[in-house]
N, C-alpha and C positions, 0 to 999 in steps of 0.2 A: 612829229612825236619821234618818240625816241624809240630804239628797236635794240633787241638784247638778243643775243644766237647764241641757242647754246646746243650740244654736242649727244647725241643721248646713246648708249652702248645697246641699242632695242631695234628692231626690225621697224614698232611703229608705237609714235607713244600713244597716237589719240585717236579712237576711232575713226574723225571725222579730219578732212584738211583744216579748217578753221572749227575755233570754240571763242566762242565770245565772252565775256568775264565780263558784263555789265554791271556796276554799284559794287561790286561785295568787294576790285581788289587795288592794286595801283596802277596792273595793266591792265587792260581791253581787250586783247583778243589777244591769241598765242594761234598761229600760223609752221600746220608743216606742211613745203610745202612739195615734196614726194611721194603725198597723197596726191596732188593737182596733176601730175604731168606721168603716176601710176610708176613710177621708179622703183627698183628695185635695190637691197642692200643691207649690209646688216643691223648696218646704223643709220639716226635719222635728225636731223638739224630743225628746231624749230627758235621762231623768233616770238618774244612777247612782245606784245605796243604798248608803249605806254603813254599817255596825253601830260604835254609839252607842250610851251610854243617860241620859248627865247623870245622874249617880245613883242611878239605876231600873236594873231590873235588865236585864240587855242580851236584844237579841233573841235573840240569834245569839251561837256562842262566841267570844271576843277572844282570838289566842294571845299570850302575853307570860308568862316567863321564874314571872313569880309567882301567875298560873292555871296555871303547868302540874304546878307542886307544891302547889298546890289539888285540883290533879285532882288528884295520886298519893294526897293526901290521900282525896281522897275515895270512890274506885275499894278503896281498903286498907278503908273501912270498909264501902264494900260488898258488898265479896268477905265477911261476916261476915252476912249477909242471905240466905237461900238461900229462899224465898220472894220477891224484889222481883226486878227485870227493870231494867234498862236497855236504853231503843235512839233512836235519831232525835237531834237534833240539840245539846241539852243533856247527853239522856241516858250521851252520848257524848263529849260535849264535842268534836266537828267539824261542820261547816257540808256540811250535803246539800241537795241540791236535794230536793221533799218528793216524787217519782216514789220516792227511793233510800231516805226516811224508810218512806214504805209497803212498800218490797217490804221492808226491812229488819225491821218488824214483823211485816209479815207473815210473815218464815225462824222471827223468832224464835216465835211460836205456833206456830210445824209443829211443832219441836223441838225448845223447853221447856213448852210449857203444853199445849196439843190433849191428848197422850198423857193428861192429868194427868187430866181432866177427861170424859175420853170416855164415852156413854151405853150402860150395860151393858143389852145387848134379854135379857129373859127369853121364850121361849117357851110 
């Protein structure tokens, strides 16, 4: 991740400590740290988080024409796997907030997995 730190001449920059920006901005999150620790000051510092990987594995999907073509290849290969399911950020190649990832995983479990593994009781 790349972090950009900005000082603002206001007591608070945003209403909550962390605001996520999935898919709509170059940055993925803004954090106002003093809200996490309930600090008081007339100025505030926030950080913007930018996805990048510098030749390492990406933390978040980075949309590009090349990556979209690669995604199609992955989806084609994945469609042949009958017992493997993909969800979450890199599994679906989209940036989601963590609550959305958890909801997606729970939905996948309820619709695809739980019925196959329910315990059978015998009286």
